[in-house]
All heavy atoms as a GROMACS GRO file, in nm:
protein
  522
    1MET      N    1  -2.043  -0.874  -1.131
    1MET     CA    2  -1.984  -1.000  -1.094
    1MET      C    3  -1.838  -0.998  -1.143
    1MET      O    4  -1.802  -0.929  -1.240
    1MET     CB    5  -2.058  -1.114  -1.174
    1MET     CG    6  -2.204  -1.126  -1.127
    1MET     SD    7  -2.283  -1.281  -1.182
    1MET     CE    8  -2.216  -1.397  -1.072
    2VAL      N    9  -1.767  -1.090  -1.070
    2VAL     CA   10  -1.613  -1.097  -1.101
    2VAL      C   11  -1.588  -1.250  -1.124
    2VAL      O   12  -1.642  -1.332  -1.046
    2VAL     CB   13  -1.529  -1.040  -0.990
    2VAL    CG1   14  -1.385  -1.070  -1.019
    2VAL    CG2   15  -1.558  -0.888  -0.980
    3ILE      N   16  -1.511  -1.279  -1.223
    3ILE     CA   17  -1.463  -1.422  -1.251
    3ILE      C   18  -1.329  -1.429  -1.221
    3ILE      O   19  -1.246  -1.361  -1.267
    3ILE     CB   20  -1.506  -1.461  -1.384
    3ILE    CG1   21  -1.648  -1.450  -1.425
    3ILE    CG2   22  -1.461  -1.615  -1.410
    3ILE    CD1   23  -1.682  -1.452  -1.568
    4THR      N   24  -1.286  -1.532  -1.125
    4THR     CA   25  -1.147  -1.550  -1.098
    4THR      C   26  -1.115  -1.700  -1.094
    4THR      O   27  -1.202  -1.786  -1.077
    4THR     CB   28  -1.110  -1.490  -0.967
    4THR    OG1   29  -0.971  -1.491  -0.945
    4THR    CG2   30  -1.187  -1.558  -0.850
    5GLY      N   31  -0.995  -1.724  -1.131
    5GLY     CA   32  -0.948  -1.871  -1.134
    5GLY      C   33  -0.985  -1.932  -1.271
    5GLY      O   34  -1.029  -1.871  -1.362
    6THR      N   35  -0.973  -2.062  -1.267
    6THR     CA   36  -0.989  -2.138  -1.391
    6THR      C   37  -1.118  -2.230  -1.377
    6THR      O   38  -1.128  -2.296  -1.283
    6THR     CB   39  -0.864  -2.241  -1.416
    6THR    OG1   40  -0.750  -2.161  -1.418
    6THR    CG2   41  -0.888  -2.320  -1.549
    7LEU      N   42  -1.199  -2.214  -1.481
    7LEU     CA   43  -1.326  -2.290  -1.483
    7LEU      C   44  -1.304  -2.416  -1.562
    7LEU      O   45  -1.249  -2.395  -1.676
    7LEU     CB   46  -1.450  -2.202  -1.533
    7LEU     CG   47  -1.470  -2.079  -1.456
    7LEU    CD1   48  -1.590  -2.002  -1.529
    7LEU    CD2   49  -1.518  -2.115  -1.319
    8ALA      N   50  -1.348  -2.526  -1.515
    8ALA     CA   51  -1.327  -2.657  -1.594
    8ALA      C   52  -1.420  -2.666  -1.713
    8ALA      O   53  -1.384  -2.727  -1.814
    8ALA     CB   54  -1.348  -2.778  -1.504
    9SER      N   55  -1.538  -2.615  -1.696
    9SER     CA   56  -1.647  -2.637  -1.800
    9SER      C   57  -1.644  -2.531  -1.915
    9SER      O   58  -1.714  -2.560  -2.012
    9SER     CB   59  -1.781  -2.642  -1.745
    9SER     OG   60  -1.809  -2.523  -1.678
   10MET      N   61  -1.580  -2.422  -1.901
   10MET     CA   62  -1.578  -2.311  -2.007
   10MET      C   63  -1.469  -2.219  -1.975
   10MET      O   64  -1.412  -2.210  -1.864
   10MET     CB   65  -1.708  -2.248  -2.008
   10MET     CG   66  -1.743  -2.162  -1.886
   10MET     SD   67  -1.901  -2.077  -1.891
   10MET     CE   68  -2.020  -2.206  -1.867
   11SER      N   69  -1.432  -2.138  -2.076
   11SER     CA   70  -1.327  -2.035  -2.054
   11SER      C   71  -1.385  -1.913  -1.975
   11SER      O   72  -1.511  -1.906  -1.968
   11SER     CB   73  -1.276  -1.987  -2.184
   11SER     OG   74  -1.373  -1.915  -2.264
   12ARG      N   75  -1.296  -1.830  -1.923
   12ARG     CA   76  -1.353  -1.716  -1.852
   12ARG      C   77  -1.420  -1.626  -1.955
   12ARG      O   78  -1.521  -1.564  -1.911
   12ARG     CB   79  -1.227  -1.646  -1.786
   12ARG     CG   80  -1.193  -1.721  -1.656
   12ARG     CD   81  -1.070  -1.679  -1.599
   12ARG     NE   82  -1.074  -1.538  -1.548
   12ARG     CZ   83  -0.973  -1.489  -1.480
   12ARG    NH1   84  -0.860  -1.553  -1.449
   12ARG    NH2   85  -0.970  -1.359  -1.439
   13GLU      N   86  -1.378  -1.622  -2.076
   13GLU     CA   87  -1.440  -1.539  -2.171
   13GLU      C   88  -1.589  -1.593  -2.199
   13GLU      O   89  -1.680  -1.514  -2.218
   13GLU     CB   90  -1.364  -1.530  -2.303
   13GLU     CG   91  -1.232  -1.458  -2.295
   13GLU     CD   92  -1.122  -1.544  -2.225
   13GLU    OE1   93  -1.134  -1.671  -2.218
   13GLU    OE2   94  -1.031  -1.484  -2.169
   14GLN      N   95  -1.597  -1.726  -2.203
   14GLN     CA   96  -1.727  -1.780  -2.226
   14GLN      C   97  -1.827  -1.752  -2.105
   14GLN      O   98  -1.941  -1.714  -2.124
   14GLN     CB   99  -1.725  -1.924  -2.250
   14GLN     CG  100  -1.658  -1.965  -2.397
   14GLN     CD  101  -1.630  -2.112  -2.402
   14GLN    OE1  102  -1.588  -2.182  -2.310
   14GLN    NE2  103  -1.655  -2.175  -2.524
   15ALA      N  104  -1.770  -1.768  -1.988
   15ALA     CA  105  -1.840  -1.736  -1.876
   15ALA      C  106  -1.882  -1.593  -1.865
   15ALA      O  107  -2.006  -1.560  -1.831
   15ALA     CB  108  -1.763  -1.771  -1.744
   16GLN      N  109  -1.804  -1.500  -1.898
   16GLN     CA  110  -1.837  -1.364  -1.910
   16GLN      C  111  -1.946  -1.333  -2.012
   16GLN      O  112  -2.038  -1.263  -1.986
   16GLN     CB  113  -1.714  -1.278  -1.940
   16GLN     CG  114  -1.737  -1.138  -1.943
   16GLN     CD  115  -1.620  -1.051  -1.967
   16GLN    OE1  116  -1.506  -1.091  -1.937
   16GLN    NE2  117  -1.623  -0.921  -2.010
   17GLU      N  118  -1.932  -1.396  -2.131
   17GLU     CA  119  -2.035  -1.383  -2.231
   17GLU      C  120  -2.179  -1.427  -2.186
   17GLU      O  121  -2.278  -1.358  -2.203
   17GLU     CB  122  -1.992  -1.460  -2.354
   17GLU     CG  123  -1.886  -1.390  -2.431
   17GLU     CD  124  -1.830  -1.475  -2.550
   17GLU    OE1  125  -1.887  -1.581  -2.585
   17GLU    OE2  126  -1.731  -1.441  -2.604
   18ALA      N  127  -2.172  -1.538  -2.109
   18ALA     CA  128  -2.303  -1.599  -2.064
   18ALA      C  129  -2.362  -1.506  -1.964
   18ALA      O  130  -2.480  -1.487  -1.950
   18ALA     CB  131  -2.273  -1.739  -2.004
   19LEU      N  132  -2.282  -1.449  -1.876
   19LEU     CA  133  -2.340  -1.346  -1.782
   19LEU      C  134  -2.387  -1.232  -1.834
   19LEU      O  135  -2.490  -1.183  -1.809
   19LEU     CB  136  -2.222  -1.310  -1.674
   19LEU     CG  137  -2.191  -1.432  -1.575
   19LEU    CD1  138  -2.060  -1.392  -1.501
   19LEU    CD2  139  -2.295  -1.449  -1.481
   20VAL      N  140  -2.314  -1.165  -1.937
   20VAL     CA  141  -2.350  -1.043  -2.010
   20VAL      C  142  -2.487  -1.069  -2.072
   20VAL      O  143  -2.579  -0.981  -2.079
   20VAL     CB  144  -2.239  -0.993  -2.099
   20VAL    CG1  145  -2.295  -0.881  -2.184
   20VAL    CG2  146  -2.123  -0.934  -2.011
   21ALA      N  147  -2.500  -1.188  -2.144
   21ALA     CA  148  -2.611  -1.229  -2.223
   21ALA      C  149  -2.743  -1.233  -2.126
   21ALA      O  150  -2.847  -1.203  -2.173
   21ALA     CB  151  -2.595  -1.359  -2.285
   22ARG      N  152  -2.711  -1.244  -1.999
   22ARG     CA  153  -2.822  -1.256  -1.906
   22ARG      C  154  -2.839  -1.119  -1.823
   22ARG      O  155  -2.908  -1.110  -1.728
   22ARG     CB  156  -2.804  -1.366  -1.801
   22ARG     CG  157  -2.825  -1.499  -1.867
   22ARG     CD  158  -2.762  -1.608  -1.780
   22ARG     NE  159  -2.797  -1.746  -1.831
   22ARG     CZ  160  -2.733  -1.789  -1.934
   22ARG    NH1  161  -2.638  -1.734  -1.996
   22ARG    NH2  162  -2.760  -1.914  -1.969
   23GLY      N  163  -2.770  -1.016  -1.878
   23GLY     CA  164  -2.792  -0.888  -1.815
   23GLY      C  165  -2.696  -0.847  -1.705
   23GLY      O  166  -2.709  -0.740  -1.639
   24ALA      N  167  -2.600  -0.928  -1.675
   24ALA     CA  168  -2.506  -0.903  -1.563
   24ALA      C  169  -2.396  -0.802  -1.614
   24ALA      O  170  -2.367  -0.813  -1.736
   24ALA     CB  171  -2.444  -1.031  -1.512
   25ARG      N  172  -2.331  -0.733  -1.523
   25ARG     CA  173  -2.213  -0.661  -1.554
   25ARG      C  174  -2.102  -0.735  -1.494
   25ARG      O  175  -2.094  -0.772  -1.374
   25ARG     CB  176  -2.225  -0.516  -1.490
   25ARG     CG  177  -2.298  -0.422  -1.570
   25ARG     CD  178  -2.270  -0.282  -1.529
   25ARG     NE  179  -2.218  -0.265  -1.397
   25ARG     CZ  180  -2.231  -0.153  -1.330
   25ARG    NH1  181  -2.295  -0.056  -1.356
   25ARG    NH2  182  -2.184  -0.153  -1.199
   26VAL      N  183  -1.991  -0.755  -1.566
   26VAL     CA  184  -1.873  -0.826  -1.523
   26VAL      C  185  -1.768  -0.731  -1.513
   26VAL      O  186  -1.734  -0.647  -1.600
   26VAL     CB  187  -1.841  -0.942  -1.623
   26VAL    CG1  188  -1.717  -1.013  -1.581
   26VAL    CG2  189  -1.955  -1.033  -1.641
   27SER      N  190  -1.704  -0.727  -1.398
   27SER     CA  191  -1.589  -0.637  -1.367
   27SER      C  192  -1.460  -0.719  -1.350
   27SER      O  193  -1.456  -0.836  -1.320
   27SER     CB  194  -1.616  -0.568  -1.239
   27SER     OG  195  -1.514  -0.484  -1.200
   28ALA      N  196  -1.343  -0.652  -1.360
   28ALA     CA  197  -1.213  -0.718  -1.336
   28ALA      C  198  -1.167  -0.715  -1.206
   28ALA      O  199  -1.081  -0.777  -1.169
   28ALA     CB  200  -1.110  -0.651  -1.436
   29SER      N  201  -1.229  -0.627  -1.113
   29SER     CA  202  -1.174  -0.622  -0.985
   29SER      C  203  -1.300  -0.622  -0.877
   29SER      O  204  -1.412  -0.596  -0.919
   29SER     CB  205  -1.107  -0.483  -0.959
   29SER     OG  206  -1.186  -0.379  -0.985
   30VAL      N  207  -1.274  -0.666  -0.757
   30VAL     CA  208  -1.369  -0.681  -0.655
   30VAL      C  209  -1.378  -0.558  -0.572
   30VAL      O  210  -1.278  -0.503  -0.535
   30VAL     CB  211  -1.326  -0.806  -0.564
   30VAL    CG1  212  -1.431  -0.820  -0.448
   30VAL    CG2  213  -1.311  -0.931  -0.648
   31SER      N  214  -1.501  -0.511  -0.542
   31SER     CA  215  -1.524  -0.401  -0.464
   31SER      C  216  -1.647  -0.434  -0.368
   31SER      O  217  -1.710  -0.536  -0.385
   31SER     CB  218  -1.555  -0.279  -0.537
   31SER     OG  219  -1.678  -0.283  -0.598
   32LYS      N  220  -1.674  -0.344  -0.274
   32LYS     CA  221  -1.791  -0.358  -0.200
   32LYS      C  222  -1.916  -0.373  -0.269
   32LYS      O  223  -2.020  -0.425  -0.238
   32LYS     CB  224  -1.809  -0.248  -0.099
   32LYS     CG  225  -1.706  -0.256   0.017
   32LYS     CD  226  -1.731  -0.136   0.114
   32LYS     CE  227  -1.711  -0.007   0.064
   32LYS     NZ  228  -1.716   0.091   0.156
   33LYS      N  229  -1.926  -0.316  -0.396
   33LYS     CA  230  -2.046  -0.315  -0.491
   33LYS      C  231  -2.061  -0.446  -0.566
   33LYS      O  232  -2.154  -0.456  -0.635
   33LYS     CB  233  -2.046  -0.194  -0.577
   33LYS     CG  234  -2.056  -0.062  -0.496
   33LYS     CD  235  -2.060   0.052  -0.587
   33LYS     CE  236  -2.069   0.191  -0.519
   33LYS     NZ  237  -2.078   0.302  -0.615
   34THR      N  238  -1.959  -0.531  -0.561
   34THR     CA  239  -1.959  -0.653  -0.640
   34THR      C  240  -2.076  -0.739  -0.586
   34THR      O  241  -2.082  -0.762  -0.466
   34THR     CB  242  -1.824  -0.727  -0.631
   34THR    OG1  243  -1.717  -0.640  -0.679
   34THR    CG2  244  -1.823  -0.864  -0.710
   35GLY      N  245  -2.154  -0.799  -0.668
   35GLY     CA  246  -2.265  -0.886  -0.631
   35GLY      C  247  -2.218  -1.023  -0.586
   35GLY      O  248  -2.266  -1.075  -0.488
   36PHE      N  249  -2.148  -1.081  -0.679
   36PHE     CA  250  -2.094  -1.213  -0.658
   36PHE      C  251  -1.949  -1.227  -0.718
   36PHE      O  252  -1.924  -1.158  -0.815
   36PHE     CB  253  -2.184  -1.320  -0.725
   36PHE     CG  254  -2.311  -1.335  -0.669
   36PHE    CD1  255  -2.422  -1.268  -0.724
   36PHE    CD2  256  -2.337  -1.423  -0.564
   36PHE    CE1  257  -2.549  -1.282  -0.674
   36PHE    CE2  258  -2.454  -1.436  -0.519
   36PHE     CZ  259  -2.577  -1.369  -0.565
   37VAL      N  260  -1.873  -1.316  -0.667
   37VAL     CA  261  -1.751  -1.360  -0.733
   37VAL      C  262  -1.758  -1.513  -0.767
   37VAL      O  263  -1.803  -1.588  -0.685
   37VAL     CB  264  -1.631  -1.337  -0.633
   37VAL    CG1  265  -1.500  -1.403  -0.698
   37VAL    CG2  266  -1.601  -1.193  -0.610
   38VAL      N  267  -1.736  -1.529  -0.893
   38VAL     CA  268  -1.725  -1.685  -0.938
   38VAL      C  269  -1.584  -1.720  -0.918
   38VAL      O  270  -1.494  -1.671  -0.993
   38VAL     CB  271  -1.782  -1.697  -1.082
   38VAL    CG1  272  -1.763  -1.834  -1.129
   38VAL    CG2  273  -1.924  -1.648  -1.093
   39ALA      N  274  -1.557  -1.819  -0.843
   39ALA     CA  275  -1.419  -1.870  -0.814
   39ALA      C  276  -1.394  -2.006  -0.870
   39ALA      O  277  -1.452  -2.100  -0.816
   39ALA     CB  278  -1.407  -1.864  -0.666
   40GLY      N  279  -1.319  -2.014  -0.971
   40GLY     CA  280  -1.271  -2.143  -1.026
   40GLY      C  281  -1.141  -2.198  -0.945
   40GLY      O  282  -1.110  -2.143  -0.847
   41SER      N  283  -1.086  -2.300  -0.999
   41SER     CA  284  -0.967  -2.348  -0.937
   41SER      C  285  -0.851  -2.248  -0.943
   41SER      O  286  -0.850  -2.171  -1.043
   41SER     CB  287  -0.928  -2.484  -0.991
   41SER     OG  288  -0.890  -2.469  -1.137
   42GLU      N  289  -0.764  -2.259  -0.848
   42GLU     CA  290  -0.646  -2.170  -0.848
   42GLU      C  291  -0.686  -2.011  -0.845
   42GLU      O  292  -0.619  -1.921  -0.895
   42GLU     CB  293  -0.554  -2.187  -0.960
   42GLU     CG  294  -0.504  -2.335  -0.965
   42GLU     CD  295  -0.413  -2.358  -1.079
   42GLU    OE1  296  -0.344  -2.274  -1.140
   42GLU    OE2  297  -0.398  -2.480  -1.125
   43ALA      N  298  -0.804  -1.982  -0.790
   43ALA     CA  299  -0.844  -1.845  -0.755
   43ALA      C  300  -0.748  -1.786  -0.660
   43ALA      O  301  -0.704  -1.846  -0.564
   43ALA     CB  302  -0.985  -1.833  -0.702
   44GLY      N  303  -0.705  -1.665  -0.678
   44GLY     CA  304  -0.616  -1.598  -0.597
   44GLY      C  305  -0.659  -1.481  -0.516
   44GLY      O  306  -0.752  -1.484  -0.436
   45SER      N  307  -0.596  -1.355  -0.548
   45SER     CA  308  -0.619  -1.243  -0.462
   45SER      C  309  -0.766  -1.184  -0.477
   45SER      O  310  -0.808  -1.129  -0.375
   45SER     CB  311  -0.519  -1.134  -0.505
   45SER     OG  312  -0.529  -1.099  -0.649
   46LYS      N  313  -0.826  -1.216  -0.591
   46LYS     CA  314  -0.970  -1.170  -0.599
   46LYS      C  315  -1.056  -1.241  -0.507
   46LYS      O  316  -1.150  -1.181  -0.439
   46LYS     CB  317  -1.020  -1.172  -0.742
   46LYS     CG  318  -0.951  -1.082  -0.837
   46LYS     CD  319  -1.002  -1.102  -0.980
   46LYS     CE  320  -0.927  -1.028  -1.083
   46LYS     NZ  321  -0.956  -1.055  -1.212
   47LEU      N  322  -1.036  -1.372  -0.489
   47LEU     CA  323  -1.103  -1.442  -0.390
   47LEU      C  324  -1.084  -1.403  -0.249
   47LEU      O  325  -1.176  -1.388  -0.173
   47LEU     CB  326  -1.079  -1.593  -0.409
   47LEU     CG  327  -1.141  -1.692  -0.308
   47LEU    CD1  328  -1.295  -1.687  -0.312
   47LEU    CD2  329  -1.094  -1.839  -0.335
   48GLU      N  330  -0.962  -1.372  -0.217
   48GLU     CA  331  -0.919  -1.320  -0.086
   48GLU      C  332  -0.992  -1.185  -0.060
   48GLU      O  333  -1.051  -1.170   0.050
   48GLU     CB  334  -0.770  -1.307  -0.068
   48GLU     CG  335  -0.705  -1.437  -0.061
   48GLU     CD  336  -0.552  -1.421  -0.063
   48GLU    OE1  337  -0.501  -1.309  -0.020
   48GLU    OE2  338  -0.481  -1.519  -0.109
   49LYS      N  339  -0.989  -1.106  -0.148
   49LYS     CA  340  -1.051  -0.969  -0.143
   49LYS      C  341  -1.201  -0.990  -0.121
   49LYS      O  342  -1.262  -0.916  -0.038
   49LYS     CB  343  -1.020  -0.887  -0.264
   49LYS     CG  344  -1.076  -0.743  -0.269
   49LYS     CD  345  -0.996  -0.649  -0.194
   49LYS     CE  346  -1.049  -0.512  -0.223
   49LYS     NZ  347  -0.961  -0.420  -0.157
   50ALA      N  348  -1.267  -1.071  -0.199
   50ALA     CA  349  -1.416  -1.098  -0.186
   50ALA      C  350  -1.440  -1.147  -0.042
   50ALA      O  351  -1.540  -1.083   0.030
   50ALA     CB  352  -1.456  -1.205  -0.279
   51ARG      N  353  -1.364  -1.223   0.013
   51ARG     CA  354  -1.392  -1.280   0.154
   51ARG      C  355  -1.366  -1.170   0.252
   51ARG      O  356  -1.453  -1.159   0.346
   51ARG     CB  357  -1.292  -1.400   0.179
   51ARG     CG  358  -1.343  -1.527   0.102
   51ARG     CD  359  -1.248  -1.641   0.131
   51ARG     NE  360  -1.305  -1.767   0.072
   51ARG     CZ  361  -1.229  -1.861   0.032
   51ARG    NH1  362  -1.093  -1.862   0.055
   51ARG    NH2  363  -1.280  -1.971  -0.029
   52GLU      N  364  -1.271  -1.085   0.234
   52GLU     CA  365  -1.237  -0.975   0.314
   52GLU      C  366  -1.364  -0.879   0.318
   52GLU      O  367  -1.404  -0.828   0.424
   52GLU     CB  368  -1.117  -0.897   0.280
   52GLU     CG  369  -0.989  -0.968   0.309
   52GLU     CD  370  -0.868  -0.894   0.249
   52GLU    OE1  371  -0.887  -0.766   0.218
   52GLU    OE2  372  -0.758  -0.954   0.234
   53LEU      N  373  -1.422  -0.860   0.198
   53LEU     CA  374  -1.533  -0.763   0.191
   53LEU      C  375  -1.672  -0.821   0.217
   53LEU      O  376  -1.772  -0.749   0.224
   53LEU     CB  377  -1.522  -0.699   0.052
   53LEU     CG  378  -1.406  -0.608   0.019
   53LEU    CD1  379  -1.412  -0.567  -0.135
   53LEU    CD2  380  -1.394  -0.497   0.109
   54GLY      N  381  -1.672  -0.958   0.236
   54GLY     CA  382  -1.794  -1.017   0.263
   54GLY      C  383  -1.891  -1.033   0.137
   54GLY      O  384  -2.007  -1.049   0.149
   55VAL      N  385  -1.817  -1.035   0.022
   55VAL     CA  386  -1.894  -1.058  -0.109
   55VAL      C  387  -1.919  -1.206  -0.118
   55VAL      O  388  -1.832  -1.285  -0.105
   55VAL     CB  389  -1.806  -1.007  -0.223
   55VAL    CG1  390  -1.874  -1.036  -0.359
   55VAL    CG2  391  -1.783  -0.853  -0.211
   56PRO      N  392  -2.043  -1.232  -0.164
   56PRO     CA  393  -2.070  -1.384  -0.181
   56PRO      C  394  -1.981  -1.449  -0.290
   56PRO      O  395  -1.969  -1.385  -0.392
   56PRO     CB  396  -2.219  -1.380  -0.223
   56PRO     CG  397  -2.275  -1.254  -0.177
   56PRO     CD  398  -2.165  -1.158  -0.178
   57VAL      N  399  -1.943  -1.568  -0.269
   57VAL     CA  400  -1.852  -1.645  -0.359
   57VAL      C  401  -1.933  -1.768  -0.405
   57VAL      O  402  -1.980  -1.843  -0.332
   57VAL     CB  403  -1.723  -1.682  -0.294
   57VAL    CG1  404  -1.638  -1.762  -0.388
   57VAL    CG2  405  -1.646  -1.556  -0.251
   58LEU      N  406  -1.936  -1.785  -0.536
   58LEU     CA  407  -1.995  -1.899  -0.600
   58LEU      C  408  -1.883  -1.992  -0.658
   58LEU      O  409  -1.790  -1.936  -0.719
   58LEU     CB  410  -2.079  -1.870  -0.719
   58LEU     CG  411  -2.198  -1.766  -0.694
   58LEU    CD1  412  -2.269  -1.738  -0.826
   58LEU    CD2  413  -2.305  -1.832  -0.593
   59ASP      N  414  -1.891  -2.119  -0.617
   59ASP     CA  415  -1.792  -2.218  -0.696
   59ASP      C  416  -1.846  -2.248  -0.830
   59ASP      O  417  -1.955  -2.197  -0.868
   59ASP     CB  418  -1.772  -2.342  -0.609
   59ASP     CG  419  -1.891  -2.421  -0.598
   59ASP    OD1  420  -1.989  -2.424  -0.670
   59ASP    OD2  421  -1.891  -2.504  -0.497
   60GLU      N  422  -1.778  -2.324  -0.905
   60GLU     CA  423  -1.822  -2.347  -1.049
   60GLU      C  424  -1.956  -2.420  -1.049
   60GLU      O  425  -2.034  -2.384  -1.142
   60GLU     CB  426  -1.714  -2.428  -1.114
   60GLU     CG  427  -1.745  -2.446  -1.268
   60GLU     CD  428  -1.627  -2.506  -1.350
   60GLU    OE1  429  -1.516  -2.525  -1.290
   60GLU    OE2  430  -1.645  -2.525  -1.474
   61GLN      N  431  -1.979  -2.511  -0.966
   61GLN     CA  432  -2.110  -2.585  -0.969
   61GLN      C  433  -2.222  -2.484  -0.952
   61GLN      O  434  -2.323  -2.497  -1.016
   61GLN     CB  435  -2.106  -2.703  -0.871
   61GLN     CG  436  -2.007  -2.813  -0.907
   61GLN     CD  437  -2.017  -2.863  -1.041
   61GLN    OE1  438  -2.125  -2.885  -1.095
   61GLN    NE2  439  -1.909  -2.889  -1.118
   62GLN      N  440  -2.201  -2.400  -0.841
   62GLN     CA  441  -2.314  -2.300  -0.816
   62GLN      C  442  -2.331  -2.203  -0.922
   62GLN      O  443  -2.448  -2.178  -0.959
   62GLN     CB  444  -2.276  -2.236  -0.693
   62GLN     CG  445  -2.270  -2.311  -0.565
   62GLN     CD  446  -2.210  -2.242  -0.445
   62GLN    OE1  447  -2.103  -2.170  -0.462
   62GLN    NE2  448  -2.274  -2.253  -0.330
   63PHE      N  449  -2.222  -2.170  -0.990
   63PHE     CA  450  -2.233  -2.080  -1.114
   63PHE      C  451  -2.309  -2.140  -1.233
   63PHE      O  452  -2.397  -2.094  -1.286
   63PHE     CB  453  -2.085  -2.042  -1.157
   63PHE     CG  454  -2.082  -1.968  -1.278
   63PHE    CD1  455  -2.137  -1.841  -1.293
   63PHE    CD2  456  -2.018  -2.018  -1.384
   63PHE    CE1  457  -2.132  -1.764  -1.412
   63PHE    CE2  458  -2.008  -1.955  -1.515
   63PHE     CZ  459  -2.068  -1.820  -1.520
   64LEU      N  460  -2.278  -2.278  -1.252
   64LEU     CA  461  -2.345  -2.345  -1.361
   64LEU      C  462  -2.497  -2.362  -1.329
   64LEU      O  463  -2.577  -2.344  -1.417
   64LEU     CB  464  -2.284  -2.478  -1.384
   64LEU     CG  465  -2.141  -2.471  -1.446
   64LEU    CD1  466  -2.086  -2.618  -1.447
   64LEU    CD2  467  -2.149  -2.415  -1.576
   65ALA      N  468  -2.529  -2.382  -1.207
   65ALA     CA  469  -2.668  -2.381  -1.157
   65ALA      C  470  -2.734  -2.255  -1.178
   65ALA      O  471  -2.859  -2.250  -1.225
   65ALA     CB  472  -2.678  -2.427  -1.016
   66LEU      N  473  -2.666  -2.147  -1.161
   66LEU     CA  474  -2.719  -2.015  -1.175
   66LEU      C  475  -2.752  -1.994  -1.330
   66LEU      O  476  -2.846  -1.930  -1.368
   66LEU     CB  477  -2.623  -1.912  -1.128
   66LEU     CG  478  -2.658  -1.762  -1.145
   66LEU    CD1  479  -2.761  -1.728  -1.041
   66LEU    CD2  480  -2.534  -1.662  -1.115
   67LEU      N  481  -2.659  -2.043  -1.402
   67LEU     CA  482  -2.678  -2.032  -1.555
   67LEU      C  483  -2.783  -2.135  -1.612
   67LEU      O  484  -2.811  -2.134  -1.728
   67LEU     CB  485  -2.547  -2.050  -1.627
   67LEU     CG  486  -2.435  -1.958  -1.602
   67LEU    CD1  487  -2.314  -1.989  -1.693
   67LEU    CD2  488  -2.487  -1.813  -1.644
   68GLY      N  489  -2.844  -2.213  -1.527
   68GLY     CA  490  -2.934  -2.325  -1.571
   68GLY      C  491  -2.864  -2.443  -1.630
   68GLY      O  492  -2.915  -2.508  -1.718
   69GLY      N  493  -2.742  -2.485  -1.574
   69GLY     CA  494  -2.680  -2.603  -1.603
   69GLY      C  495  -2.602  -2.592  -1.745
   69GLY      O  496  -2.555  -2.695  -1.795
   70GLU      N  497  -2.590  -2.466  -1.789
   70GLU     CA  498  -2.520  -2.449  -1.920
   70GLU      C  499  -2.368  -2.478  -1.916
   70GLU      O  500  -2.310  -2.438  -1.810
   70GLU     CB  501  -2.531  -2.306  -1.968
   70GLU     CG  502  -2.465  -2.270  -2.090
   70GLU     CD  503  -2.476  -2.121  -2.134
   70GLU    OE1  504  -2.581  -2.074  -2.120
   70GLU    OE2  505  -2.387  -2.073  -2.180
   71SER      N  506  -2.314  -2.555  -1.991
   71SER     CA  507  -2.162  -2.560  -2.014
   71SER      C  508  -2.132  -2.560  -2.158
   71SER      O  509  -2.217  -2.597  -2.246
   71SER     CB  510  -2.115  -2.674  -1.943
   71SER     OG  511  -2.153  -2.792  -2.001
   72ARG      N  512  -2.017  -2.524  -2.194
   72ARG     CA  513  -1.974  -2.518  -2.344
   72ARG      C  514  -1.859  -2.598  -2.359
   72ARG      O  515  -1.768  -2.617  -2.286
   72ARG     CB  516  -1.942  -2.381  -2.377
   72ARG     CG  517  -2.060  -2.283  -2.376
   72ARG     CD  518  -2.023  -2.143  -2.405
   72ARG     NE  519  -2.150  -2.066  -2.401
   72ARG     CZ  520  -2.147  -1.936  -2.434
   72ARG    NH1  521  -2.049  -1.886  -2.487
   72ARG    NH2  522  -2.260  -1.866  -2.414
   0.00000   0.00000   0.00000
């Protein structure tokens, strides 16, 4: 998973910790092997790259639902 942009409900570091705690691997760059991209506001080139590669993109609400509604 890759996190890009600004999340309103938590910092990117907190989001990364939540994903790692659930067994996900978080990467800094998008590739064909990326499972999902979490795109907050002002997401830039990583979001564009995900769309080019056909990688599924989650917005913040979808991401929070994936985490079970958790916010910090």
